[in-house]
All heavy atoms as a GROMACS GRO file, in nm:
protein
  596
    1LEU      N    1  -0.095   0.890  -1.060
    1LEU     CA    2   0.030   0.960  -1.082
    1LEU      C    3   0.002   1.108  -1.070
    1LEU      O    4  -0.073   1.164  -1.151
    1LEU     CB    5   0.086   0.924  -1.220
    1LEU     CG    6   0.218   0.986  -1.261
    1LEU    CD1    7   0.330   0.944  -1.167
    1LEU    CD2    8   0.251   0.946  -1.404
    2GLU      N    9   0.054   1.172  -0.970
    2GLU     CA   10   0.030   1.314  -0.947
    2GLU      C   11   0.160   1.391  -0.969
    2GLU      O   12   0.256   1.377  -0.894
    2GLU     CB   13  -0.023   1.337  -0.806
    2GLU     CG   14  -0.159   1.273  -0.787
    2GLU     CD   15  -0.223   1.308  -0.655
    2GLU    OE1   16  -0.183   1.408  -0.591
    2GLU    OE2   17  -0.314   1.235  -0.614
    3LEU      N   18   0.160   1.472  -1.073
    3LEU     CA   19   0.279   1.548  -1.110
    3LEU      C   20   0.250   1.697  -1.120
    3LEU      O   21   0.312   1.767  -1.199
    3LEU     CB   22   0.334   1.497  -1.245
    3LEU     CG   23   0.381   1.353  -1.248
    3LEU    CD1   24   0.415   1.311  -1.389
    3LEU    CD2   25   0.502   1.336  -1.157
    4GLU      N   26   0.156   1.746  -1.041
    4GLU     CA   27   0.121   1.886  -1.052
    4GLU      C   28   0.236   1.977  -1.009
    4GLU      O   29   0.316   1.942  -0.925
    4GLU     CB   30  -0.007   1.918  -0.973
    4GLU     CG   31   0.004   1.903  -0.825
    4GLU     CD   32  -0.034   1.764  -0.776
    4GLU    OE1   33  -0.040   1.668  -0.853
    4GLU    OE2   34  -0.056   1.751  -0.656
    5GLU      N   35   0.240   2.094  -1.074
    5GLU     CA   36   0.337   2.201  -1.045
    5GLU      C   37   0.482   2.157  -1.059
    5GLU      O   38   0.566   2.189  -0.976
    5GLU     CB   39   0.311   2.260  -0.906
    5GLU     CG   40   0.177   2.328  -0.895
    5GLU     CD   41   0.158   2.402  -0.764
    5GLU    OE1   42   0.238   2.492  -0.738
    5GLU    OE2   43   0.064   2.366  -0.690
    6ASN      N   44   0.513   2.085  -1.165
    6ASN     CA   45   0.651   2.044  -1.191
    6ASN      C   46   0.710   2.110  -1.316
    6ASN      O   47   0.823   2.082  -1.352
    6ASN     CB   48   0.660   1.892  -1.205
    6ASN     CG   49   0.656   1.825  -1.070
    6ASN    OD1   50   0.748   1.837  -0.991
    6ASN    ND2   51   0.547   1.756  -1.042
    7ASN      N   52   0.631   2.194  -1.382
    7ASN     CA   53   0.677   2.267  -1.500
    7ASN      C   54   0.739   2.174  -1.605
    7ASN      O   55   0.844   2.204  -1.661
    7ASN     CB   56   0.776   2.377  -1.460
    7ASN     CG   57   0.789   2.482  -1.567
    7ASN    OD1   58   0.695   2.509  -1.640
    7ASN    ND2   59   0.906   2.542  -1.576
    8ILE      N   60   0.673   2.064  -1.631
    8ILE     CA   61   0.729   1.967  -1.727
    8ILE      C   62   0.716   2.015  -1.872
    8ILE      O   63   0.792   1.971  -1.957
    8ILE     CB   64   0.666   1.827  -1.712
    8ILE    CG1   65   0.518   1.829  -1.748
    8ILE    CG2   66   0.690   1.772  -1.573
    8ILE    CD1   67   0.458   1.691  -1.759
    9GLY      N   68   0.622   2.103  -1.900
    9GLY     CA   69   0.606   2.157  -2.034
    9GLY      C   70   0.573   2.052  -2.138
    9GLY      O   71   0.544   1.936  -2.106
   10ASP      N   72   0.580   2.093  -2.264
   10ASP     CA   73   0.550   2.002  -2.373
   10ASP      C   74   0.650   1.887  -2.382
   10ASP      O   75   0.612   1.774  -2.408
   10ASP     CB   76   0.549   2.077  -2.507
   10ASP     CG   77   0.426   2.164  -2.524
   10ASP    OD1   78   0.321   2.134  -2.462
   10ASP    OD2   79   0.434   2.262  -2.601
   11SER      N   80   0.778   1.916  -2.357
   11SER     CA   81   0.878   1.809  -2.368
   11SER      C   82   0.857   1.702  -2.262
   11SER      O   83   0.871   1.583  -2.290
   11SER     CB   84   1.020   1.866  -2.360
   11SER     OG   85   1.040   1.932  -2.236
   12GLY      N   86   0.821   1.741  -2.141
   12GLY     CA   87   0.793   1.643  -2.037
   12GLY      C   88   0.667   1.564  -2.066
   12GLY      O   89   0.661   1.443  -2.041
   13ALA      N   90   0.566   1.632  -2.120
   13ALA     CA   91   0.442   1.563  -2.156
   13ALA      C   92   0.468   1.460  -2.266
   13ALA      O   93   0.416   1.349  -2.262
   13ALA     CB   94   0.337   1.664  -2.201
   14LYS      N   95   0.551   1.498  -2.363
   14LYS     CA   96   0.586   1.404  -2.471
   14LYS      C   97   0.662   1.283  -2.415
   14LYS      O   98   0.638   1.170  -2.457
   14LYS     CB   99   0.669   1.473  -2.577
   14LYS     CG  100   0.592   1.570  -2.662
   14LYS     CD  101   0.686   1.634  -2.764
   14LYS     CE  102   0.621   1.743  -2.841
   14LYS     NZ  103   0.714   1.805  -2.937
   15ALA      N  104   0.752   1.308  -2.321
   15ALA     CA  105   0.826   1.198  -2.259
   15ALA      C  106   0.732   1.103  -2.185
   15ALA      O  107   0.744   0.980  -2.196
   15ALA     CB  108   0.933   1.252  -2.164
   16LEU      N  109   0.639   1.158  -2.110
   16LEU     CA  110   0.540   1.074  -2.042
   16LEU      C  111   0.457   0.996  -2.142
   16LEU      O  112   0.426   0.878  -2.119
   16LEU     CB  113   0.448   1.160  -1.955
   16LEU     CG  114   0.510   1.215  -1.827
   16LEU    CD1  115   0.417   1.318  -1.765
   16LEU    CD2  116   0.539   1.104  -1.729
   17ALA      N  117   0.422   1.060  -2.252
   17ALA     CA  118   0.340   0.994  -2.353
   17ALA      C  119   0.411   0.873  -2.414
   17ALA      O  120   0.346   0.776  -2.451
   17ALA     CB  121   0.302   1.094  -2.462
   18THR      N  122   0.542   0.877  -2.422
   18THR     CA  123   0.614   0.762  -2.478
   18THR      C  124   0.629   0.649  -2.376
   18THR      O  125   0.647   0.535  -2.413
   18THR     CB  126   0.754   0.802  -2.528
   18THR    OG1  127   0.832   0.849  -2.419
   18THR    CG2  128   0.746   0.906  -2.637
   19MET      N  129   0.618   0.682  -2.248
   19MET     CA  130   0.639   0.582  -2.144
   19MET      C  131   0.510   0.515  -2.097
   19MET      O  132   0.516   0.409  -2.036
   19MET     CB  133   0.707   0.648  -2.024
   19MET     CG  134   0.845   0.702  -2.056
   19MET     SD  135   0.913   0.804  -1.925
   19MET     CE  136   0.909   0.693  -1.786
   20LEU      N  137   0.395   0.574  -2.122
   20LEU     CA  138   0.272   0.525  -2.061
   20LEU      C  139   0.168   0.461  -2.152
   20LEU      O  140   0.060   0.429  -2.105
   20LEU     CB  141   0.203   0.641  -1.987
   20LEU     CG  142   0.278   0.697  -1.867
   20LEU    CD1  143   0.206   0.820  -1.814
   20LEU    CD2  144   0.290   0.593  -1.758
   21PRO      N  145   0.194   0.436  -2.279
   21PRO     CA  146   0.084   0.388  -2.363
   21PRO      C  147   0.029   0.251  -2.323
   21PRO      O  148  -0.089   0.224  -2.343
   21PRO     CB  149   0.141   0.384  -2.504
   21PRO     CG  150   0.288   0.387  -2.487
   21PRO     CD  151   0.315   0.454  -2.357
   22HIS      N  152   0.110   0.166  -2.266
   22HIS     CA  153   0.062   0.032  -2.231
   22HIS      C  154   0.057   0.009  -2.081
   22HIS      O  155   0.051  -0.104  -2.036
   22HIS     CB  156   0.149  -0.074  -2.300
   22HIS     CG  157   0.150  -0.057  -2.449
   22HIS    ND1  158   0.039  -0.078  -2.526
   22HIS    CD2  159   0.246  -0.015  -2.532
   22HIS    CE1  160   0.067  -0.053  -2.652
   22HIS    NE2  161   0.192  -0.014  -2.659
   23ASN      N  162   0.060   0.118  -2.005
   23ASN     CA  163   0.048   0.110  -1.860
   23ASN      C  164  -0.086   0.047  -1.824
   23ASN      O  165  -0.188   0.076  -1.884
   23ASN     CB  166   0.057   0.250  -1.802
   23ASN     CG  167   0.006   0.254  -1.660
   23ASN    OD1  168   0.068   0.200  -1.571
   23ASN    ND2  169  -0.109   0.315  -1.641
   24ASN      N  170  -0.086  -0.039  -1.725
   24ASN     CA  171  -0.213  -0.096  -1.681
   24ASN      C  172  -0.233  -0.084  -1.530
   24ASN      O  173  -0.318  -0.150  -1.474
   24ASN     CB  174  -0.226  -0.242  -1.726
   24ASN     CG  175  -0.114  -0.328  -1.672
   24ASN    OD1  176  -0.034  -0.284  -1.591
   24ASN    ND2  177  -0.109  -0.451  -1.717
   25THR      N  178  -0.154   0.002  -1.465
   25THR     CA  179  -0.169   0.018  -1.320
   25THR      C  180  -0.208   0.160  -1.278
   25THR      O  181  -0.275   0.176  -1.178
   25THR     CB  182  -0.039  -0.020  -1.246
   25THR    OG1  183   0.068   0.059  -1.297
   25THR    CG2  184  -0.007  -0.167  -1.265
   26ILE      N  185  -0.168   0.260  -1.352
   26ILE     CA  186  -0.200   0.398  -1.316
   26ILE      C  187  -0.344   0.428  -1.355
   26ILE      O  188  -0.383   0.408  -1.470
   26ILE     CB  189  -0.103   0.497  -1.383
   26ILE    CG1  190   0.038   0.475  -1.329
   26ILE    CG2  191  -0.148   0.641  -1.360
   26ILE    CD1  192   0.144   0.555  -1.401
   27THR      N  193  -0.424   0.473  -1.259
   27THR     CA  194  -0.564   0.503  -1.288
   27THR      C  195  -0.594   0.652  -1.281
   27THR      O  196  -0.695   0.696  -1.332
   27THR     CB  197  -0.656   0.429  -1.188
   27THR    OG1  198  -0.624   0.471  -1.056
   27THR    CG2  199  -0.643   0.278  -1.203
   28GLU      N  200  -0.508   0.728  -1.217
   28GLU     CA  201  -0.528   0.872  -1.205
   28GLU      C  202  -0.404   0.943  -1.259
   28GLU      O  203  -0.291   0.905  -1.228
   28GLU     CB  204  -0.548   0.911  -1.058
   28GLU     CG  205  -0.570   1.058  -1.038
   28GLU     CD  206  -0.589   1.094  -0.892
   28GLU    OE1  207  -0.546   1.017  -0.804
   28GLU    OE2  208  -0.644   1.202  -0.866
   29PHE      N  209  -0.426   1.047  -1.339
   29PHE     CA  210  -0.316   1.118  -1.403
   29PHE      C  211  -0.339   1.267  -1.382
   29PHE      O  212  -0.430   1.326  -1.441
   29PHE     CB  213  -0.317   1.082  -1.552
   29PHE     CG  214  -0.188   1.101  -1.624
   29PHE    CD1  215  -0.066   1.085  -1.562
   29PHE    CD2  216  -0.188   1.134  -1.758
   29PHE    CE1  217   0.053   1.102  -1.631
   29PHE    CE2  218  -0.071   1.150  -1.829
   29PHE     CZ  219   0.050   1.134  -1.764
   30VAL      N  220  -0.260   1.329  -1.295
   30VAL     CA  221  -0.278   1.470  -1.260
   30VAL      C  222  -0.157   1.550  -1.310
   30VAL      O  223  -0.045   1.528  -1.265
   30VAL     CB  224  -0.295   1.490  -1.108
   30VAL    CG1  225  -0.313   1.637  -1.075
   30VAL    CG2  226  -0.412   1.407  -1.057
   31LEU      N  227  -0.183   1.642  -1.403
   31LEU     CA  228  -0.077   1.724  -1.461
   31LEU      C  229  -0.111   1.872  -1.449
   31LEU      O  230  -0.076   1.952  -1.536
   31LEU     CB  231  -0.057   1.686  -1.609
   31LEU     CG  232  -0.002   1.547  -1.632
   31LEU    CD1  233  -0.012   1.509  -1.779
   31LEU    CD2  234   0.142   1.539  -1.585
   32ASP      N  235  -0.174   1.911  -1.341
   32ASP     CA  236  -0.213   2.050  -1.320
   32ASP      C  237  -0.090   2.141  -1.310
   32ASP      O  238   0.014   2.101  -1.256
   32ASP     CB  239  -0.293   2.064  -1.191
   32ASP     CG  240  -0.421   1.984  -1.191
   32ASP    OD1  241  -0.466   1.942  -1.300
   32ASP    OD2  242  -0.477   1.961  -1.082
   33ARG      N  243  -0.106   2.262  -1.364
   33ARG     CA  244  -0.004   2.368  -1.352
   33ARG      C  245   0.136   2.321  -1.395
   33ARG      O  246   0.233   2.334  -1.321
   33ARG     CB  247   0.001   2.421  -1.209
   33ARG     CG  248  -0.126   2.489  -1.166
   33ARG     CD  249  -0.115   2.539  -1.022
   33ARG     NE  250  -0.245   2.541  -0.959
   33ARG     CZ  251  -0.296   2.442  -0.886
   33ARG    NH1  252  -0.229   2.332  -0.866
   33ARG    NH2  253  -0.416   2.454  -0.834
   34ASN      N  254   0.145   2.269  -1.516
   34ASN     CA  255   0.273   2.220  -1.566
   34ASN      C  256   0.321   2.287  -1.694
   34ASN      O  257   0.415   2.240  -1.756
   34ASN     CB  258   0.266   2.068  -1.588
   34ASN     CG  259   0.308   1.992  -1.466
   34ASN    OD1  260   0.421   2.004  -1.421
   34ASN    ND2  261   0.217   1.916  -1.409
   35ASN      N  262   0.256   2.395  -1.733
   35ASN     CA  263   0.297   2.468  -1.852
   35ASN      C  264   0.292   2.380  -1.978
   35ASN      O  265   0.376   2.393  -2.067
   35ASN     CB  266   0.436   2.531  -1.832
   35ASN     CG  267   0.462   2.645  -1.928
   35ASN    OD1  268   0.369   2.716  -1.966
   35ASN    ND2  269   0.586   2.662  -1.966
   36ILE      N  270   0.197   2.290  -1.982
   36ILE     CA  271   0.180   2.203  -2.099
   36ILE      C  272   0.097   2.278  -2.203
   36ILE      O  273  -0.007   2.334  -2.172
   36ILE     CB  274   0.110   2.072  -2.061
   36ILE    CG1  275   0.197   1.992  -1.964
   36ILE    CG2  276   0.078   1.988  -2.184
   36ILE    CD1  277   0.127   1.873  -1.900
   37GLY      N  278   0.146   2.278  -2.326
   37GLY     CA  279   0.076   2.344  -2.436
   37GLY      C  280   0.011   2.242  -2.528
   37GLY      O  281  -0.006   2.125  -2.494
   38ASP      N  282  -0.021   2.289  -2.647
   38ASP     CA  283  -0.092   2.205  -2.743
   38ASP      C  284  -0.010   2.083  -2.787
   38ASP      O  285  -0.066   1.975  -2.805
   38ASP     CB  286  -0.132   2.286  -2.865
   38ASP     CG  287  -0.236   2.392  -2.831
   38ASP    OD1  288  -0.315   2.369  -2.737
   38ASP    OD2  289  -0.238   2.496  -2.898
   39LEU      N  290   0.120   2.100  -2.805
   39LEU     CA  291   0.202   1.986  -2.848
   39LEU      C  292   0.202   1.875  -2.744
   39LEU      O  293   0.192   1.756  -2.776
   39LEU     CB  294   0.345   2.030  -2.879
   39LEU     CG  295   0.361   2.125  -2.997
   39LEU    CD1  296   0.505   2.172  -3.010
   39LEU    CD2  297   0.314   2.059  -3.125
   40GLY      N  298   0.214   1.913  -2.618
   40GLY     CA  299   0.210   1.814  -2.511
   40GLY      C  300   0.074   1.750  -2.498
   40GLY      O  301   0.062   1.629  -2.477
   41ALA      N  302  -0.031   1.830  -2.513
   41ALA     CA  303  -0.167   1.778  -2.505
   41ALA      C  304  -0.193   1.678  -2.617
   41ALA      O  305  -0.254   1.573  -2.594
   41ALA     CB  306  -0.268   1.892  -2.511
   42LYS      N  307  -0.146   1.709  -2.737
   42LYS     CA  308  -0.164   1.618  -2.850
   42LYS      C  309  -0.090   1.486  -2.827
   42LYS      O  310  -0.143   1.378  -2.856
   42LYS     CB  311  -0.117   1.683  -2.979
   42LYS     CG  312  -0.207   1.792  -3.029
   42LYS     CD  313  -0.152   1.855  -3.156
   42LYS     CE  314  -0.239   1.969  -3.203
   42LYS     NZ  315  -0.187   2.031  -3.326
   43ALA      N  316   0.032   1.494  -2.775
   43ALA     CA  317   0.109   1.372  -2.748
   43ALA      C  318   0.039   1.287  -2.642
   43ALA      O  319   0.029   1.164  -2.656
   43ALA     CB  320   0.251   1.408  -2.702
   44LEU      N  321  -0.010   1.350  -2.538
   44LEU     CA  322  -0.080   1.276  -2.433
   44LEU      C  323  -0.211   1.219  -2.484
   44LEU      O  324  -0.249   1.107  -2.449
   44LEU     CB  325  -0.103   1.366  -2.312
   44LEU     CG  326   0.024   1.400  -2.233
   44LEU    CD1  327  -0.003   1.515  -2.138
   44LEU    CD2  328   0.077   1.278  -2.160
   45ALA      N  329  -0.281   1.293  -2.568
   45ALA     CA  330  -0.407   1.243  -2.624
   45ALA      C  331  -0.383   1.118  -2.708
   45ALA      O  332  -0.459   1.022  -2.700
   45ALA     CB  333  -0.473   1.352  -2.709
   46THR      N  334  -0.277   1.119  -2.786
   46THR     CA  335  -0.243   1.002  -2.867
   46THR      C  336  -0.215   0.882  -2.778
   46THR      O  337  -0.262   0.771  -2.803
   46THR     CB  338  -0.122   1.032  -2.957
   46THR    OG1  339  -0.156   1.140  -3.044
   46THR    CG2  340  -0.083   0.911  -3.039
   47MET      N  341  -0.138   0.903  -2.672
   47MET     CA  342  -0.108   0.795  -2.578
   47MET      C  343  -0.234   0.742  -2.512
   47MET      O  344  -0.255   0.623  -2.499
   47MET     CB  345  -0.009   0.845  -2.472
   47MET     CG  346   0.024   0.745  -2.362
   47MET     SD  347  -0.087   0.742  -2.220
   47MET     CE  348  -0.062   0.902  -2.148
   48LEU      N  349  -0.322   0.834  -2.472
   48LEU     CA  350  -0.442   0.794  -2.399
   48LEU      C  351  -0.542   0.717  -2.485
   48LEU      O  352  -0.624   0.643  -2.432
   48LEU     CB  353  -0.508   0.917  -2.336
   48LEU     CG  354  -0.428   0.978  -2.220
   48LEU    CD1  355  -0.479   1.117  -2.188
   48LEU    CD2  356  -0.434   0.888  -2.098
   49GLN      N  357  -0.533   0.731  -2.615
   49GLN     CA  358  -0.620   0.652  -2.702
   49GLN      C  359  -0.592   0.503  -2.688
   49GLN      O  360  -0.678   0.420  -2.712
   49GLN     CB  361  -0.602   0.693  -2.849
   49GLN     CG  362  -0.669   0.823  -2.882
   49GLN     CD  363  -0.655   0.860  -3.029
   49GLN    OE1  364  -0.585   0.795  -3.105
   49GLN    NE2  365  -0.722   0.965  -3.067
   50ASN      N  366  -0.469   0.469  -2.649
   50ASN     CA  367  -0.429   0.329  -2.636
   50ASN      C  368  -0.420   0.283  -2.491
   50ASN      O  369  -0.368   0.176  -2.464
   50ASN     CB  370  -0.293   0.309  -2.704
   50ASN     CG  371  -0.299   0.343  -2.850
   50ASN    OD1  372  -0.389   0.300  -2.920
   50ASN    ND2  373  -0.204   0.423  -2.895
   51ASN      N  374  -0.466   0.364  -2.399
   51ASN     CA  375  -0.457   0.331  -2.257
   51ASN      C  376  -0.596   0.310  -2.200
   51ASN      O  377  -0.681   0.396  -2.211
   51ASN     CB  378  -0.385   0.444  -2.183
   51ASN     CG  379  -0.367   0.414  -2.038
   51ASN    OD1  380  -0.464   0.407  -1.964
   51ASN    ND2  381  -0.244   0.396  -1.995
   52ASN      N  382  -0.616   0.194  -2.139
   52ASN     CA  383  -0.748   0.162  -2.083
   52ASN      C  384  -0.754   0.171  -1.931
   52ASN      O  385  -0.859   0.149  -1.872
   52ASN     CB  386  -0.790   0.022  -2.127
   52ASN     CG  387  -0.812   0.016  -2.276
   52ASN    OD1  388  -0.867   0.108  -2.334
   52ASN    ND2  389  -0.766  -0.090  -2.339
   53SER      N  390  -0.642   0.202  -1.866
   53SER     CA  391  -0.642   0.201  -1.719
   53SER      C  392  -0.665   0.339  -1.658
   53SER      O  393  -0.715   0.349  -1.547
   53SER     CB  394  -0.512   0.141  -1.666
   53SER     OG  395  -0.403   0.226  -1.696
   54ILE      N  396  -0.630   0.446  -1.727
   54ILE     CA  397  -0.645   0.580  -1.670
   54ILE      C  398  -0.793   0.618  -1.672
   54ILE      O  399  -0.855   0.626  -1.777
   54ILE     CB  400  -0.558   0.683  -1.743
   54ILE    CG1  401  -0.410   0.648  -1.721
   54ILE    CG2  402  -0.588   0.824  -1.694
   54ILE    CD1  403  -0.313   0.736  -1.794
   55GLU      N  404  -0.847   0.641  -1.552
   55GLU     CA  405  -0.988   0.673  -1.536
   55GLU      C  406  -1.012   0.819  -1.502
   55GLU      O  407  -1.121   0.870  -1.521
   55GLU     CB  408  -1.048   0.586  -1.426
   55GLU     CG  409  -1.041   0.438  -1.457
   55GLU     CD  410  -1.084   0.351  -1.340
   55GLU    OE1  411  -1.114   0.406  -1.231
   55GLU    OE2  412  -1.088   0.228  -1.357
   56SER      N  413  -0.910   0.886  -1.450
   56SER     CA  414  -0.922   1.025  -1.409
   56SER      C  415  -0.803   1.103  -1.464
   56SER      O  416  -0.688   1.061  -1.449
   56SER     CB  417  -0.925   1.033  -1.256
   56SER     OG  418  -0.926   1.167  -1.214
   57LEU      N  419  -0.833   1.217  -1.526
   57LEU     CA  420  -0.730   1.297  -1.592
   57LEU      C  421  -0.752   1.443  -1.558
   57LEU      O  422  -0.864   1.493  -1.567
   57LEU     CB  423  -0.743   1.275  -1.743
   57LEU     CG  424  -0.649   1.347  -1.836
   57LEU    CD1  425  -0.506   1.300  -1.814
   57LEU    CD2  426  -0.691   1.319  -1.980
   58SER      N  427  -0.646   1.514  -1.517
   58SER     CA  428  -0.659   1.656  -1.484
   58SER      C  429  -0.546   1.735  -1.549
   58SER      O  430  -0.428   1.703  -1.531
   58SER     CB  431  -0.657   1.676  -1.333
   58SER     OG  432  -0.670   1.812  -1.302
   59PHE      N  433  -0.584   1.840  -1.624
   59PHE     CA  434  -0.489   1.930  -1.691
   59PHE      C  435  -0.513   2.074  -1.649
   59PHE      O  436  -0.486   2.166  -1.723
   59PHE     CB  437  -0.507   1.922  -1.844
   59PHE     CG  438  -0.449   1.802  -1.908
   59PHE    CD1  439  -0.530   1.698  -1.947
   59PHE    CD2  440  -0.314   1.793  -1.933
   59PHE    CE1  441  -0.478   1.587  -2.009
   59PHE    CE2  442  -0.261   1.683  -1.995
   59PHE     CZ  443  -0.342   1.580  -2.034
   60PHE      N  444  -0.563   2.097  -1.530
   60PHE     CA  445  -0.599   2.231  -1.483
   60PHE      C  446  -0.482   2.328  -1.493
   60PHE      O  447  -0.368   2.296  -1.458
   60PHE     CB  448  -0.648   2.222  -1.337
   60PHE     CG  449  -0.676   2.354  -1.275
   60PHE    CD1  450  -0.790   2.424  -1.308
   60PHE    CD2  451  -0.589   2.408  -1.183
   60PHE    CE1  452  -0.817   2.548  -1.250
   60PHE    CE2  453  -0.614   2.531  -1.124
   60PHE     CZ  454  -0.728   2.600  -1.159
   61ASP      N  455  -0.509   2.448  -1.541
   61ASP     CA  456  -0.414   2.560  -1.542
   61ASP      C  457  -0.286   2.530  -1.620
   61ASP      O  458  -0.175   2.547  -1.571
   61ASP     CB  459  -0.382   2.604  -1.399
   61ASP     CG  460  -0.326   2.745  -1.392
   61ASP    OD1  461  -0.341   2.820  -1.490
   61ASP    OD2  462  -0.266   2.779  -1.289
   62ASN      N  463  -0.303   2.484  -1.743
   62ASN     CA  464  -0.192   2.468  -1.836
   62ASN      C  465  -0.208   2.567  -1.950
   62ASN      O  466  -0.290   2.658  -1.942
   62ASN     CB  467  -0.186   2.323  -1.886
   62ASN     CG  468  -0.120   2.231  -1.786
   62ASN    OD1  469   0.000   2.235  -1.767
   62ASN    ND2  470  -0.200   2.149  -1.719
   63GLN      N  471  -0.132   2.553  -2.054
   63GLN     CA  472  -0.133   2.646  -2.167
   63GLN      C  473  -0.202   2.585  -2.289
   63GLN      O  474  -0.168   2.616  -2.403
   63GLN     CB  475   0.011   2.686  -2.203
   63GLN     CG  476   0.092   2.740  -2.087
   63GLN     CD  477   0.026   2.858  -2.018
   63GLN    OE1  478  -0.021   2.950  -2.084
   63GLN    NE2  479   0.020   2.855  -1.886
   64ILE      N  480  -0.298   2.499  -2.266
   64ILE     CA  481  -0.366   2.428  -2.374
   64ILE      C  482  -0.474   2.518  -2.435
   64ILE      O  483  -0.558   2.572  -2.363
   64ILE     CB  484  -0.428   2.297  -2.322
   64ILE    CG1  485  -0.317   2.207  -2.267
   64ILE    CG2  486  -0.506   2.226  -2.430
   64ILE    CD1  487  -0.367   2.088  -2.187
   65THR      N  488  -0.470   2.532  -2.568
   65THR     CA  489  -0.568   2.614  -2.639
   65THR      C  490  -0.671   2.520  -2.705
   65THR      O  491  -0.674   2.401  -2.678
   65THR     CB  492  -0.501   2.701  -2.746
   65THR    OG1  493  -0.451   2.617  -2.851
   65THR    CG2  494  -0.387   2.784  -2.687
   66ASP      N  495  -0.748   2.576  -2.794
   66ASP     CA  496  -0.850   2.497  -2.865
   66ASP      C  497  -0.789   2.379  -2.940
   66ASP      O  498  -0.852   2.274  -2.950
   66ASP     CB  499  -0.927   2.585  -2.963
   66ASP     CG  500  -1.018   2.685  -2.893
   66ASP    OD1  501  -1.039   2.672  -2.770
   66ASP    OD2  502  -1.066   2.777  -2.961
   67LEU      N  503  -0.668   2.397  -2.993
   67LEU     CA  504  -0.604   2.287  -3.069
   67LEU      C  505  -0.578   2.166  -2.980
   67LEU      O  506  -0.606   2.052  -3.016
   67LEU     CB  507  -0.474   2.335  -3.132
   67LEU     CG  508  -0.488   2.441  -3.241
   67LEU    CD1  509  -0.350   2.492  -3.282
   67LEU    CD2  510  -0.561   2.384  -3.360
   68GLY      N  511  -0.520   2.189  -2.863
   68GLY     CA  512  -0.494   2.080  -2.770
   68GLY      C  513  -0.622   2.020  -2.715
   68GLY      O  514  -0.634   1.899  -2.698
   69ALA      N  515  -0.719   2.106  -2.689
   69ALA     CA  516  -0.848   2.059  -2.638
   69ALA      C  517  -0.917   1.971  -2.741
   69ALA      O  518  -0.980   1.870  -2.706
   69ALA     CB  519  -0.936   2.177  -2.600
   70GLN      N  520  -0.904   2.006  -2.868
   70GLN     CA  521  -0.964   1.924  -2.974
   70GLN      C  522  -0.900   1.786  -2.978
   70GLN      O  523  -0.968   1.685  -2.995
   70GLN     CB  524  -0.951   1.993  -3.109
   70GLN     CG  525  -1.014   1.914  -3.222
   70GLN     CD  526  -1.163   1.894  -3.204
   70GLN    OE1  527  -1.236   1.988  -3.172
   70GLN    NE2  528  -1.210   1.772  -3.222
   71ALA      N  529  -0.769   1.780  -2.962
   71ALA     CA  530  -0.700   1.650  -2.960
   71ALA      C  531  -0.748   1.565  -2.843
   71ALA      O  532  -0.771   1.445  -2.857
   71ALA     CB  533  -0.549   1.671  -2.953
   72LEU      N  534  -0.766   1.627  -2.728
   72LEU     CA  535  -0.815   1.554  -2.610
   72LEU      C  536  -0.960   1.510  -2.631
   72LEU      O  537  -0.997   1.398  -2.594
   72LEU     CB  538  -0.801   1.640  -2.485
   72LEU     CG  539  -0.657   1.665  -2.441
   72LEU    CD1  540  -0.651   1.777  -2.338
   72LEU    CD2  541  -0.593   1.538  -2.388
   73ALA      N  542  -1.042   1.595  -2.692
   73ALA     CA  543  -1.182   1.558  -2.718
   73ALA      C  544  -1.190   1.441  -2.815
   73ALA      O  545  -1.271   1.349  -2.796
   73ALA     CB  546  -1.257   1.679  -2.774
   74THR      N  547  -1.106   1.442  -2.916
   74THR     CA  548  -1.103   1.331  -3.012
   74THR      C  549  -1.061   1.203  -2.942
   74THR      O  550  -1.119   1.096  -2.967
   74THR     CB  551  -1.006   1.363  -3.128
   74THR    OG1  552  -1.052   1.481  -3.193
   74THR    CG2  553  -0.998   1.248  -3.227
   75MET      N  554  -0.965   1.212  -2.852
   75MET     CA  555  -0.922   1.094  -2.776
   75MET      C  556  -1.037   1.037  -2.696
   75MET      O  557  -1.057   0.916  -2.691
   75MET     CB  558  -0.807   1.132  -2.682
   75MET     CG  559  -0.764   1.025  -2.584
   75MET     SD  560  -0.854   1.018  -2.427
   75MET     CE  561  -0.824   1.178  -2.359
   76LEU      N  562  -1.117   1.123  -2.636
   76LEU     CA  563  -1.230   1.076  -2.555
   76LEU      C  564  -1.334   1.001  -2.638
   76LEU      O  565  -1.402   0.912  -2.587
   76LEU     CB  566  -1.295   1.193  -2.482
   76LEU     CG  567  -1.211   1.253  -2.370
   76LEU    CD1  568  -1.276   1.381  -2.318
   76LEU    CD2  569  -1.190   1.154  -2.257
   77GLN      N  570  -1.344   1.034  -2.764
   77GLN     CA  571  -1.436   0.965  -2.852
   77GLN      C  572  -1.390   0.822  -2.882
   77GLN      O  573  -1.470   0.736  -2.916
   77GLN     CB  574  -1.454   1.040  -2.984
   77GLN     CG  575  -1.524   1.171  -2.967
   77GLN     CD  576  -1.528   1.251  -3.096
   77GLN    OE1  577  -1.455   1.224  -3.190
   77GLN    NE2  578  -1.615   1.351  -3.100
   78HIS      N  579  -1.260   0.796  -2.868
   78HIS     CA  580  -1.203   0.666  -2.902
   78HIS      C  581  -1.164   0.584  -2.781
   78HIS      O  582  -1.117   0.472  -2.794
   78HIS     CB  583  -1.081   0.684  -2.992
   78HIS     CG  584  -1.115   0.744  -3.124
   78HIS    ND1  585  -1.102   0.879  -3.148
   78HIS    CD2  586  -1.167   0.689  -3.237
   78HIS    CE1  587  -1.142   0.903  -3.272
   78HIS    NE2  588  -1.181   0.792  -3.327
   79ASN      N  589  -1.176   0.639  -2.664
   79ASN     CA  590  -1.131   0.568  -2.544
   79ASN      C  591  -1.252   0.533  -2.460
   79ASN      O  592  -1.332   0.608  -2.424
   79ASN     CB  593  -1.033   0.653  -2.465
   79ASN     CG  594  -0.969   0.577  -2.352
   79ASN    OD1  595  -1.035   0.505  -2.281
   79ASN    ND2  596  -0.841   0.593  -2.336
   0.00000   0.00000   0.00000
C-alpha cells in the first residue's frame, strides 16, 4: 500500500489504523511525506502490534518526534 505525499496527517493515519489491524494481504506500507505526527504514529504502532503481514514500513519525512518513534520502537519489540 503506497500512500506517499497524500497529506493524510494524524487523522488519516488514525483512520488507516482502524481499518488495517487484521489485514493479511498488505505486505508493504509506505506513508512517506504525509505530515503524520506523534498521534498518527502511535495509532499506527498500536495497529501494527496486531498485524503479522506487513513486512516493510516507511515513514520518511513526516512530523514524528521522539514520542512517536518510541511508540514505533515498542511495537517492533512485540511484532
